[in-house]
C-alpha positions as CSV (number, residue, x, y, z in Angstrom):
1,M,19.2,-8.5,-38.2
2,S,16.4,-6.3,-37.2
3,K,16.7,-3.4,-35.1
4,Y,13.9,-5.3,-32.8
5,S,16.1,-8.6,-32.8
6,E,19.2,-7.0,-31.9
7,M,18.1,-5.2,-29.1
8,A,15.7,-8.1,-27.8
9,T,18.9,-10.2,-28.0
10,A,21.2,-7.9,-25.6
11,L,17.9,-7.5,-23.0
12,R,17.7,-11.5,-23.0
13,V,21.9,-12.0,-22.9
14,L,22.0,-9.4,-20.0
15,S,19.2,-10.4,-18.2
16,A,20.3,-14.1,-18.5
17,E,24.0,-13.3,-17.2
18,T,22.9,-11.3,-14.4
19,I,20.8,-14.7,-12.9
20,D,23.8,-17.2,-13.5
21,K,26.3,-14.4,-12.0
22,A,24.2,-14.3,-9.2
23,N,23.4,-18.3,-9.5
24,S,20.3,-17.2,-8.6
25,G,17.0,-15.7,-10.2
26,H,14.3,-16.7,-12.8
27,P,15.5,-16.6,-16.6
28,G,11.6,-17.7,-17.7
29,L,10.6,-14.9,-17.7
30,P,12.9,-12.3,-18.8
31,L,14.1,-14.6,-21.9
32,G,10.2,-15.3,-22.8
33,M,9.3,-11.8,-23.1
34,A,11.9,-9.6,-24.2
35,D,10.0,-9.4,-28.0
36,V,7.4,-7.6,-26.1
37,M,9.3,-5.9,-23.6
38,T,12.0,-4.1,-26.5
39,V,8.8,-3.0,-29.0
40,L,6.8,-1.5,-25.6
41,W,10.4,0.7,-24.9
42,S,11.4,1.1,-28.4
43,D,7.9,2.8,-30.0
44,F,5.6,3.4,-27.1
45,L,6.7,3.6,-23.5
46,N,6.9,7.4,-22.6
47,F,9.9,8.2,-20.0
48,D,12.5,10.1,-19.3
49,P,15.6,9.0,-17.2
50,Q,16.5,12.3,-16.6
51,N,12.7,13.6,-15.2
52,H,11.8,10.4,-13.5
53,K,9.2,12.2,-11.0
54,W,7.6,13.6,-14.8
55,L,3.8,13.3,-13.5
56,N,2.8,12.4,-16.7
57,R,5.1,9.4,-17.7
58,D,3.8,6.4,-18.7
59,R,4.2,3.4,-15.9
60,F,5.2,0.4,-16.2
61,V,4.6,-2.9,-13.5
62,L,6.5,-5.9,-13.6
63,S,3.3,-7.8,-11.6
64,A,5.7,-10.5,-12.1
65,G,8.4,-9.3,-10.0
66,H,10.5,-12.7,-9.9
67,G,11.2,-11.6,-13.5
68,S,13.3,-8.5,-11.7
69,A,16.7,-9.2,-13.7
70,M,14.9,-8.0,-17.0
71,L,13.6,-4.8,-15.7
72,Y,17.1,-4.3,-13.8
73,A,18.8,-4.8,-17.7
74,L,15.4,-2.3,-19.6
75,L,16.2,0.2,-16.9
76,F,20.2,0.0,-17.5
77,L,19.9,-0.3,-21.0
78,S,17.6,2.4,-21.3
79,G,19.4,4.6,-20.2
80,Y,18.9,5.5,-16.2
81,D,21.7,7.0,-14.2
82,D,21.5,5.1,-11.1
83,I,21.9,1.7,-12.6
84,N,25.0,0.3,-14.0
85,M,26.7,-2.8,-15.2
86,E,28.5,-3.2,-11.2
87,D,24.9,-3.1,-10.3
88,M,23.8,-5.9,-12.9
89,K,26.6,-7.9,-11.5
90,N,25.8,-7.5,-8.0
91,F,22.3,-9.0,-8.8
92,R,20.5,-10.5,-5.5
93,Q,23.5,-9.4,-3.8
94,F,23.6,-7.5,0.2
95,Q,22.8,-4.4,0.1
96,S,22.7,-3.8,-3.5
97,K,19.6,-2.0,-5.6
98,T,19.1,-5.0,-7.3
99,A,17.3,-6.5,-5.1
100,G,15.5,-10.4,-5.9
101,H,12.2,-8.8,-6.5
102,P,12.1,-5.1,-7.9
103,E,11.9,-2.9,-4.6
104,Y,10.9,0.9,-4.8
105,G,13.1,3.3,-4.2
106,H,15.9,1.5,-5.1
107,I,16.0,2.7,-9.0
108,T,14.0,5.6,-9.8
109,G,12.8,3.9,-12.7
110,I,10.9,0.6,-10.6
111,E,7.1,2.4,-10.0
112,T,6.2,0.1,-7.3
113,T,7.5,-2.9,-5.1
114,T,6.2,-6.2,-6.3
115,G,7.2,-9.6,-5.7
116,P,3.8,-11.4,-4.1
117,L,2.1,-12.2,-6.9
118,G,-1.5,-10.6,-7.9
119,Q,-0.2,-7.5,-5.9
120,G,1.1,-5.9,-8.8
121,I,-2.0,-6.1,-11.3
122,A,-3.6,-5.1,-8.4
123,T,-1.2,-1.9,-8.0
124,A,-2.0,-0.8,-11.5
125,T,-5.1,-1.1,-11.7
126,G,-4.7,2.1,-8.2
127,M,-2.3,3.9,-10.9
128,A,-4.7,3.4,-13.7
129,L,-7.7,5.0,-11.9
130,G,-5.6,7.5,-10.0
131,E,-4.8,8.8,-13.2
132,R,-8.5,8.9,-14.6
133,I,-9.1,11.3,-11.2
134,L,-6.7,13.3,-11.9
135,N,-7.3,14.0,-15.6
136,A,-10.7,15.0,-14.7
137,K,-9.2,17.5,-12.3
138,F,-6.4,18.9,-14.9
139,G,-7.6,17.9,-18.1
140,D,-5.8,15.7,-21.4
141,D,-3.2,18.4,-21.7
142,I,-1.4,17.8,-18.5
143,I,-2.6,14.3,-17.5
144,N,-3.1,11.4,-20.2
145,N,-0.2,8.7,-19.6
146,K,-1.2,5.3,-19.2
147,T,-0.1,2.0,-17.2
148,Y,1.2,-0.9,-18.1
149,T,1.6,-4.2,-16.2
150,L,3.5,-7.8,-17.2
151,V,1.4,-10.5,-15.6
152,G,1.9,-14.2,-15.5
153,D,-0.1,-17.4,-14.9
154,G,0.7,-17.0,-11.1
155,C,-0.8,-13.3,-10.8
156,L,-3.8,-14.6,-12.7
157,M,-4.1,-17.7,-10.3
158,E,-4.4,-14.9,-7.0
159,G,-7.6,-14.6,-5.9
160,I,-6.9,-10.5,-6.3
161,S,-6.3,-10.7,-9.8
162,E,-9.9,-11.3,-10.4
163,E,-10.5,-8.4,-7.8
164,A,-9.2,-5.9,-10.1
165,I,-10.1,-7.0,-13.6
166,D,-13.6,-6.3,-12.6
167,F,-13.4,-3.5,-10.8
168,A,-10.8,-2.3,-14.2
169,G,-13.6,-3.5,-16.4
170,R,-16.6,-1.5,-14.5
171,Q,-14.5,1.5,-14.2
172,K,-13.2,1.2,-17.4
173,L,-10.1,1.9,-17.5
174,S,-9.1,2.6,-20.8
175,N,-5.5,3.8,-20.0
176,L,-4.5,0.2,-18.3
177,V,-3.0,-2.4,-20.4
178,V,-1.9,-5.6,-19.0
179,L,0.5,-8.0,-20.9
180,W,-0.1,-11.6,-20.3
181,D,3.3,-13.4,-20.5
182,N,1.2,-16.4,-21.8
183,N,3.6,-19.4,-21.5
184,N,1.8,-22.1,-19.9
185,I,4.0,-22.9,-17.3
186,T,4.4,-22.7,-13.5
187,I,7.1,-23.9,-11.6
188,E,5.6,-27.2,-11.2
189,G,4.8,-28.1,-14.5
190,E,2.0,-27.2,-16.9
191,V,-0.6,-24.7,-15.8
192,G,-2.8,-27.4,-16.4
193,M,-1.9,-28.9,-13.6
194,A,-3.3,-26.4,-11.4
195,S,-5.8,-24.5,-13.6
196,S,-8.4,-25.1,-16.8
197,I,-9.8,-21.6,-16.7
198,D,-9.9,-19.7,-20.3
199,Q,-8.2,-16.2,-19.4
200,V,-9.3,-14.6,-22.5
201,A,-12.8,-15.5,-21.7
202,R,-12.4,-14.3,-18.3
203,F,-11.2,-10.8,-19.2
204,K,-14.1,-10.4,-22.0
205,A,-16.6,-11.5,-19.2
206,C,-15.3,-8.0,-17.1
207,Q,-15.6,-6.4,-20.1
208,W,-12.0,-5.9,-21.3
209,D,-10.7,-5.8,-24.8
210,V,-8.8,-9.1,-25.8
211,I,-5.7,-9.4,-28.2
212,E,-4.2,-12.7,-29.0
213,I,-0.7,-12.4,-30.5
214,D,2.4,-14.5,-31.2
215,G,4.7,-12.7,-28.5
216,H,7.6,-13.4,-30.7
217,N,6.5,-11.5,-34.0
218,Y,7.5,-7.9,-34.2
219,D,4.4,-7.3,-36.3
220,E,1.8,-8.5,-33.9
221,I,3.4,-7.0,-30.9
222,K,3.6,-3.4,-32.6
223,N,-0.3,-3.3,-34.3
224,A,-1.5,-4.3,-30.6
225,L,0.4,-1.7,-28.5
226,S,-0.7,0.7,-31.9
227,K,-4.4,-0.6,-31.2
228,V,-4.3,0.1,-27.1
229,Q,-3.7,3.8,-27.5
230,S,-7.0,4.6,-28.4
231,A,-8.7,2.1,-26.5
232,T,-12.3,2.7,-24.9
233,K,-11.6,0.0,-22.5
234,P,-9.1,-1.9,-20.4
235,T,-6.8,-4.1,-23.1
236,M,-5.0,-7.2,-22.0
237,I,-2.8,-8.4,-24.9
238,A,-2.4,-12.5,-24.6
239,C,1.1,-12.5,-25.6
240,K,1.9,-16.2,-26.7
241,T,5.4,-16.7,-25.7
242,I,7.5,-19.7,-25.2
243,I,9.2,-20.0,-21.9
244,G,12.8,-19.6,-21.8
245,K,13.0,-18.8,-25.3
246,G,16.7,-19.5,-27.0
247,A,18.0,-22.2,-24.0
248,P,18.7,-24.7,-26.2
249,T,17.7,-27.6,-23.8
250,K,15.6,-26.1,-21.4
251,S,13.3,-23.4,-23.0
252,G,9.6,-24.3,-23.0
253,S,9.7,-26.2,-19.6
254,S,9.9,-25.2,-16.3
255,K,13.1,-26.5,-15.3
256,V,14.0,-22.4,-16.7
257,H,11.8,-20.9,-14.7
258,G,13.1,-20.3,-11.4
259,S,16.9,-21.8,-11.4
260,P,20.0,-19.9,-13.6
261,L,20.5,-21.8,-17.4
262,G,24.2,-23.0,-15.8
263,E,27.1,-21.9,-18.2
264,V,26.5,-25.0,-20.2
265,E,23.4,-23.5,-21.5
266,L,23.7,-20.3,-21.5
267,Q,26.7,-20.5,-23.7
268,G,24.3,-22.6,-26.1
269,M,21.8,-19.8,-26.4
270,K,24.4,-17.4,-26.7
271,D,26.0,-19.3,-29.6
272,A,22.5,-19.8,-31.0
273,L,21.9,-16.0,-31.0
274,N,25.4,-15.4,-32.6
275,W,26.5,-13.4,-29.5
276,K,29.8,-13.2,-29.1
277,E,30.4,-10.6,-26.3
278,K,32.2,-10.9,-23.5
279,P,30.3,-11.0,-20.4
280,F,28.2,-8.4,-19.7
281,T,29.4,-6.2,-22.6
282,I,27.0,-4.5,-25.0
283,P,28.0,-3.4,-28.1
284,N,27.9,0.0,-28.7
285,D,25.9,0.0,-32.0
286,T,23.3,-2.2,-29.8
287,L,23.3,0.1,-26.6
288,N,23.0,2.9,-29.1
289,L,19.5,1.6,-29.8
290,W,18.5,1.4,-26.2
291,R,19.4,4.8,-25.2
292,A,17.0,5.9,-28.2
293,T,14.3,4.3,-26.7
294,S,13.7,7.6,-24.0
295,S,14.0,9.8,-26.9
296,R,10.4,10.2,-27.3
297,G,9.6,10.3,-23.5
298,K,12.4,13.2,-23.1
299,D,10.4,15.3,-25.8
300,S,7.0,14.2,-24.4
301,C,8.3,15.8,-21.6
302,E,10.0,18.8,-22.5
303,K,6.4,19.6,-24.5
304,W,4.5,19.3,-20.8
305,N,7.1,21.4,-19.2
306,A,6.7,24.5,-21.7
307,N,2.7,23.6,-21.6
308,F,2.4,23.6,-18.3
309,S,4.2,26.0,-17.3
310,K,1.5,28.3,-19.4
311,Q,-0.9,26.9,-16.7
312,A,-2.9,29.4,-14.5
313,K,-0.5,29.7,-11.4
314,D,-3.5,28.1,-8.6
315,V,-3.1,25.0,-11.3
316,Q,0.3,24.6,-11.3
317,Q,-0.1,25.0,-7.7
318,L,-3.3,22.6,-7.2
319,L,-1.0,19.6,-9.1
320,K,2.2,20.3,-6.8
321,D,0.7,19.8,-4.0
322,T,-1.5,16.6,-4.8
323,A,1.7,14.9,-5.6
324,E,3.5,16.2,-2.9
325,R,0.4,15.6,-0.6
326,N,1.4,19.2,0.4
327,I,-0.6,20.1,4.0
328,P,-1.6,23.8,4.1
329,A,-0.7,26.1,7.1
330,S,-4.3,26.6,7.8
331,F,-4.8,22.6,8.5
332,S,-3.6,23.1,11.9
333,A,-5.8,25.7,12.8
334,D,-8.7,23.9,11.2
335,V,-8.0,20.6,13.4
336,Q,-7.4,23.4,16.2
337,A,-10.5,24.8,15.9
338,F,-12.6,21.3,16.0
339,K,-11.1,20.0,18.9
340,K,-12.1,23.2,21.0
341,Q,-15.7,23.1,19.9
342,H,-16.0,19.4,20.5
343,T,-14.1,20.3,23.8
344,A,-16.6,22.9,24.9
345,D,-19.7,20.9,23.9
346,N,-18.4,17.6,25.6
347,T,-18.8,15.3,22.8
348,K,-19.9,11.9,23.5
349,V,-20.0,10.6,20.0
350,A,-18.4,6.5,18.8
351,S,-14.8,7.1,17.1
352,R,-15.9,5.7,13.8
353,Q,-18.6,9.0,14.0
354,A,-16.0,11.3,15.2
355,S,-13.8,10.1,12.7
356,N,-17.0,11.1,10.1
357,M,-16.7,14.4,11.6
358,I,-12.9,15.3,11.7
359,L,-13.3,13.6,7.8
360,E,-16.0,16.9,7.0
361,V,-12.9,19.6,8.2
362,I,-9.8,17.6,6.7
363,N,-11.8,17.0,3.3
364,T,-12.9,20.3,3.3
365,S,-9.4,21.7,3.8
366,L,-7.4,19.1,2.0
367,P,-8.1,19.3,-1.6
368,F,-6.8,16.0,-2.6
369,M,-8.1,13.4,-0.3
370,I,-9.5,10.3,-1.9
371,G,-11.6,8.3,0.2
372,G,-13.2,5.1,0.0
373,S,-14.6,2.0,1.1
374,A,-14.8,-1.6,0.9
375,D,-19.2,-1.7,0.6
376,L,-19.0,-0.6,4.2
377,T,-19.5,3.4,3.5
378,P,-22.5,3.4,5.8
379,S,-20.9,1.4,8.7
380,N,-17.3,2.8,8.2
381,L,-18.8,6.7,7.7
382,T,-15.6,7.5,5.2
383,K,-18.3,9.7,3.6
384,T,-18.3,12.5,3.1
385,K,-20.6,15.6,2.5
386,N,-19.0,17.2,-0.1
387,Q,-17.7,14.1,-2.2
388,D,-19.1,12.5,-5.0
389,Y,-18.4,8.6,-6.4
390,T,-15.8,8.2,-9.0
391,F,-17.3,6.4,-11.9
392,P,-16.8,6.4,-15.6
393,E,-20.2,7.5,-16.6
394,D,-19.7,10.8,-14.4
395,G,-15.9,11.5,-16.2
396,Y,-14.3,10.4,-12.6
397,K,-14.9,13.5,-10.9
398,G,-15.3,12.5,-7.9
399,T,-13.0,11.8,-5.3
400,Y,-14.9,9.1,-3.4
401,I,-14.0,5.1,-4.5
402,D,-16.9,2.4,-4.3
403,Y,-14.1,-0.9,-4.0
404,G,-16.8,-3.1,-3.9
405,I,-16.3,-6.1,-1.6
406,R,-12.6,-6.4,-2.5
407,E,-10.0,-5.9,0.8
408,H,-7.7,-7.2,-0.9
409,L,-7.7,-4.7,-4.0
410,M,-8.7,-1.8,-1.8
411,G,-5.1,-2.2,-0.2
412,A,-3.2,-2.6,-3.5
413,M,-5.1,-0.3,-5.2
414,M,-4.6,2.6,-2.4
415,N,-0.3,1.8,-2.8
416,G,-1.2,2.5,-6.5
417,L,-3.0,6.0,-6.4
418,V,-0.4,7.3,-3.7
419,L,2.5,6.1,-6.3
420,S,0.5,8.0,-8.7
421,G,0.3,10.9,-7.9
422,V,-3.3,11.6,-6.8
423,G,-3.2,12.6,-3.3
424,I,-4.0,11.3,0.1
425,P,-5.7,8.0,-0.5
426,Y,-7.8,6.1,3.0
427,A,-11.1,3.9,2.6
428,G,-12.1,1.7,5.1
429,A,-13.4,-2.2,6.2
430,F,-14.4,-4.0,9.3
431,M,-11.2,-4.2,11.8
432,V,-11.5,-8.1,11.3
433,F,-11.0,-8.0,7.5
434,A,-8.0,-5.8,7.6
435,D,-6.0,-9.3,7.3
436,Y,-7.4,-9.3,3.9
437,A,-5.5,-6.0,2.7
438,R,-2.2,-6.9,4.5
439,P,0.1,-8.1,2.0
440,A,-1.0,-4.5,0.3
441,Q,-0.1,-2.7,3.6
442,R,3.2,-4.9,4.5
443,L,4.3,-3.3,0.6
444,A,3.1,-0.1,1.7
445,S,5.3,0.0,4.7
446,L,8.5,-1.7,3.1
447,M,8.2,1.0,0.5
448,E,7.5,3.7,2.9
449,I,4.2,4.8,1.6
450,A,1.2,6.4,3.6
451,P,-2.1,5.3,2.5
452,I,-4.5,5.4,5.3
453,Y,-6.9,2.4,6.7
454,V,-10.4,3.6,8.5
455,L,-10.7,-0.1,10.9
456,T,-14.2,0.1,12.2
457,H,-15.6,-2.0,14.9
458,D,-12.8,-2.6,16.4
459,S,-13.1,-4.6,19.3
460,I,-15.8,-7.4,21.3
461,G,-18.1,-3.9,21.0
462,V,-19.3,-5.4,17.7
463,G,-21.4,-7.7,20.0
464,E,-24.0,-9.2,18.2
465,D,-22.3,-10.0,14.7
466,G,-20.0,-12.6,17.1
467,P,-16.1,-14.1,16.9
468,T,-16.2,-14.0,13.5
469,H,-16.4,-10.0,13.1
470,Q,-14.8,-9.4,16.4
471,P,-10.8,-8.7,15.8
472,V,-9.1,-9.9,19.3
473,E,-5.9,-10.2,17.6
474,T,-6.3,-8.4,15.0
475,L,-4.9,-5.0,16.6
476,V,-2.0,-6.8,18.2
477,S,-0.9,-8.3,14.5
478,M,-0.7,-4.8,13.1
479,R,1.5,-3.2,15.8
480,S,3.6,-6.2,14.8
481,M,4.3,-4.7,11.6
482,P,7.7,-2.0,10.8
483,N,7.4,1.3,9.9
484,F,3.2,1.0,10.3
485,H,1.2,3.2,13.0
486,I,-2.2,1.8,14.0
487,F,-4.0,4.1,16.4
488,R,-6.8,3.6,18.5
489,P,-8.1,6.8,19.5
490,A,-10.3,7.2,23.0
491,D,-12.5,10.4,22.1
492,I,-13.3,12.8,19.5
493,I,-10.3,14.6,20.3
494,E,-7.7,11.9,20.1
495,T,-9.7,10.6,16.8
496,A,-8.8,14.3,15.5
497,E,-4.8,14.0,16.7
498,C,-4.9,10.7,14.7
499,W,-6.3,11.5,11.5
500,S,-3.6,14.9,11.4
501,L,-1.0,12.2,12.8
502,A,-2.2,9.9,9.7
503,V,-2.4,12.9,6.8
504,E,0.7,14.3,7.5
505,S,2.8,11.6,7.9
506,K,4.1,10.8,4.0
507,K,6.7,7.4,4.6
508,T,4.6,5.3,7.5
509,P,1.3,4.5,6.3
510,S,-2.0,4.5,9.2
511,A,-4.9,2.8,10.1
512,L,-7.0,4.1,12.6
513,A,-8.9,1.4,14.7
514,L,-12.7,2.9,15.6
515,S,-15.3,1.9,17.7
516,R,-19.2,0.9,16.9
517,Q,-19.8,1.5,20.6
518,A,-20.0,5.8,21.8
519,L,-17.2,6.8,23.5
520,P,-17.3,9.8,26.2
521,L,-15.0,12.3,25.8
522,V,-11.8,11.9,28.3
523,R,-9.7,14.0,26.9
524,T,-10.3,18.1,28.4
525,T,-7.4,19.3,28.9
526,H,-4.2,20.4,26.8
527,T,-6.5,20.2,24.2
528,D,-4.0,22.8,22.1
529,E,-1.2,20.1,21.7
530,N,-1.7,16.6,20.1
531,L,-0.7,14.9,22.7
532,S,-1.3,12.0,20.7
533,A,1.6,12.1,18.5
534,K,3.8,10.3,21.6
535,G,1.5,7.6,21.1
536,G,1.4,7.4,24.8
537,Y,1.0,10.0,27.4
538,I,-0.1,10.4,30.8
539,L,-3.9,11.5,31.0
540,R,-4.9,11.3,34.5
541,G,-3.0,11.6,37.5
542,Q,0.1,13.9,36.4
543,E,0.1,15.7,39.8
544,H,1.2,12.4,41.6
545,A,3.8,10.7,38.7
546,Q,6.5,10.6,40.6
547,D,5.5,8.6,43.6
548,R,2.0,7.1,41.8
549,Q,0.7,3.8,43.6
550,V,0.1,2.1,40.6
551,T,-0.3,3.1,36.3
552,I,-3.4,2.3,34.6
553,L,-2.3,1.7,30.7
554,A,-5.7,1.9,28.3
555,T,-6.5,2.3,24.8
556,G,-9.3,3.0,23.1
557,S,-12.8,2.7,24.4
558,E,-11.2,1.1,27.6
559,V,-9.8,4.6,28.2
560,S,-12.7,5.5,29.6
561,L,-13.0,2.5,32.2
562,A,-9.4,3.4,33.1
563,V,-10.5,6.9,34.3
564,E,-14.2,6.3,36.1
565,A,-11.6,3.8,38.1
566,F,-9.3,6.9,38.4
567,D,-11.7,9.2,39.7
568,K,-13.3,6.4,42.3
569,L,-9.0,5.8,43.4
570,T,-8.2,9.2,44.3
571,K,-12.1,9.4,46.5
572,D,-10.3,6.1,48.4
573,G,-6.2,8.2,48.3
574,I,-4.9,6.0,45.9
575,K,-2.2,7.6,43.6
576,A,-3.3,5.8,40.4
577,V,-2.3,7.4,36.7
578,V,-3.8,6.8,33.7
579,V,-2.0,7.0,30.5
580,S,-3.7,7.1,27.3
581,M,-1.8,4.3,24.6
582,P,-3.3,5.3,21.2
583,C,-0.5,4.5,18.9
584,T,2.3,2.0,20.8
585,S,4.9,2.3,17.3
586,L,5.2,6.2,17.8
587,F,5.3,5.6,21.8
588,D,8.3,3.0,21.3
589,S,10.2,6.1,19.2
590,Q,9.7,8.2,21.8
591,A,12.9,8.5,24.0
592,D,13.8,6.5,27.4
593,S,13.6,9.6,29.5
594,Y,9.7,10.6,28.3
595,K,9.0,6.6,28.2
596,N,9.8,6.2,32.0
597,S,8.4,9.3,32.8
598,V,4.8,8.4,31.8
599,L,5.2,4.4,32.4
600,G,6.7,5.5,36.3
601,D,9.3,3.2,38.7
602,N,9.1,-0.4,37.1
603,L,8.3,-1.5,40.9
604,K,5.6,-0.1,41.0
605,P,2.6,-2.0,39.9
606,R,1.2,-1.4,36.2
607,I,-2.0,-2.8,34.6
608,A,-2.9,-3.0,31.0
609,I,-6.7,-3.0,29.9
610,E,-7.7,-3.1,26.7
611,A,-10.6,-5.3,24.8
612,A,-7.9,-7.6,22.5
613,I,-5.7,-10.1,23.4
614,R,-2.2,-9.3,25.7
615,Y,0.2,-10.3,23.3
616,G,2.5,-6.9,23.2
617,W,1.5,-5.9,26.3
618,D,4.3,-7.2,28.4
619,K,6.8,-4.8,27.7
620,Y,5.2,-2.3,29.1
621,I,3.9,-3.9,32.2
622,G,6.3,-5.8,32.5
623,Y,5.9,-10.1,32.6
624,N,4.6,-9.5,36.6
625,G,1.9,-7.1,35.4
626,K,-1.6,-7.2,35.7
627,F,-3.6,-7.5,32.1
628,I,-7.6,-7.2,31.8
629,G,-8.6,-7.8,28.1
630,M,-9.4,-11.0,25.9
631,A,-7.6,-14.2,26.1
632,G,-9.1,-16.1,23.3
633,F,-12.1,-15.1,20.7
634,G,-14.8,-13.7,21.7
635,A,-19.1,-14.3,21.6
636,S,-21.7,-13.1,19.9
637,A,-23.9,-10.7,22.1
638,P,-25.0,-7.2,23.5
639,A,-21.5,-5.2,23.6
640,G,-22.2,-4.5,27.4
641,Q,-22.9,-7.9,28.0
642,L,-19.6,-9.2,26.6
643,F,-17.6,-6.4,28.4
644,E,-19.1,-8.2,31.4
645,H,-18.2,-11.4,30.8
646,F,-14.8,-11.0,29.7
647,G,-14.3,-8.9,32.8
648,I,-13.1,-5.9,30.6
649,T,-14.7,-3.2,33.2
650,T,-14.3,-0.2,36.1
651,D,-15.3,-2.9,38.7
652,N,-12.3,-5.7,37.7
653,L,-10.3,-3.3,36.8
654,L,-10.6,-1.2,40.7
655,K,-10.4,-4.8,42.0
656,T,-7.2,-5.4,39.8
657,V,-5.9,-2.3,41.3
658,K,-6.5,-3.0,44.9
659,E,-5.1,-6.6,44.7
660,V,-1.7,-5.6,43.4
661,I,-1.0,-2.6,45.8
């Protein structure tokens, strides 16, 4: 038995035993790709289990996350010290590290959370581009790693994969390697039931190198992986495999895709492989072979550390700050100066324009911002004067990405950029298209990483583009996501504050919902504080907060309507309080005493005004509270006419206040 065969057998058996003990899981992929993974781990993947944050390590992304038992087995066998045999036995059990699909942060060798098919290959594309950008900044001696991702037919059927493949080909990401488990089987049967695409031709058409191999022939596997070490394009290795290889009666069929082998089938496989060990037992000689797979990476890591220690101190510090997103102490002062200037200037601009203005400050202060847009840069205003596009023709020296019209990919790539250690990625789209990126946003929230979305055209203020582009329900749907901050600032001061909060966050992704139309300056006091950090605060009427007659809550462009109403109510002797609430999730996290002080006595009437649907506002205004906003979709007309038609006006607010008091 060859070294590879001995190691692959152990990987197959441990994966299958793990799944059978849980009586849940997907043995088809682990059994089918065990040979490819054995060669990759043995001879090519650079990693060091004792230095798992080593920035120049190779990344491995299991895009086909249902094959998680194999990844856990690989991490255990290769010597990661935060996974042991008990963890393997607790696969898919409550509070286990070894969840049903790989989860970032549970075990150090898991580079990203996967499971939703297609997200892995797209995230890997972001990782690969992040490496290229870091390489352009720091050189080959510091950054030159590769990203490998294992995909199945399901990953390649999902539409996001086309976006990733096309983008990677255009960007010539030669450090990206896709390993396709070409077994012709999905859950329901043969691939041909649902697809007739020629994947090899598809990748070639997108300017990839393609190598076709027998995924069970060790020489072919090794030769293919050797070739990609000097690739000039991204490479797809089409590994022709037998799903569930080794299972005596189920291999090659959909029966082995998503169900445990069962006691009889598992024993039959062990007998055929001449495996005589007790369950969850790996012979020492075989385990030693697996543990040796990290020796190459350990040597590389030691050499890298020695070389890095010789770099100039400013280079060392910049790389550390970039990878760890360290915000310099001067940043707060820069933002404060910006706020002071625009308060004095009484600046009136759309919040998308305000965003661009504060971004000029941010991108100057923080050298590790990576911008971008889904082909909407002139509308999102996400590119600043000191940014150039990043393209292979220019050596990836730019810090701004043209994602193309690919919001799905953009979200997943930003996750990959964060995980690559390249810095803080942000990217723009119209708010109504945020749903295209929702799976990636959800995974970012789950992983506790913090990309930033710039979502302009945030309401019916889009106007003539019509209801297809007016995100009346998008705001509340994003507010419902755990560990996700969506900011809707009222003016240039709140926009600066919300941007500051977004870039300083390390565990919570953010989105800024920004207006197309100009907004007056409403925040003219207490600009030395970041009041937006509270999520909601009293903007007007603090002097009579204790004996208020009515509380008006608003966000974004509607805050100025509330302020106009406040001024008129004050003249009429009515004691009103205006609450600006740029971020409901931050407000919800405040102490009850603070929230009560802002919202006031719940027996006094509360009114919310927002150019979106009511859902979610009842927790603040009560079921008997009044809401001025949208009850359905919008229409195509000039913005001012739409606000008038739907009653989102100062006059309607005044009328409502007088009715309730």
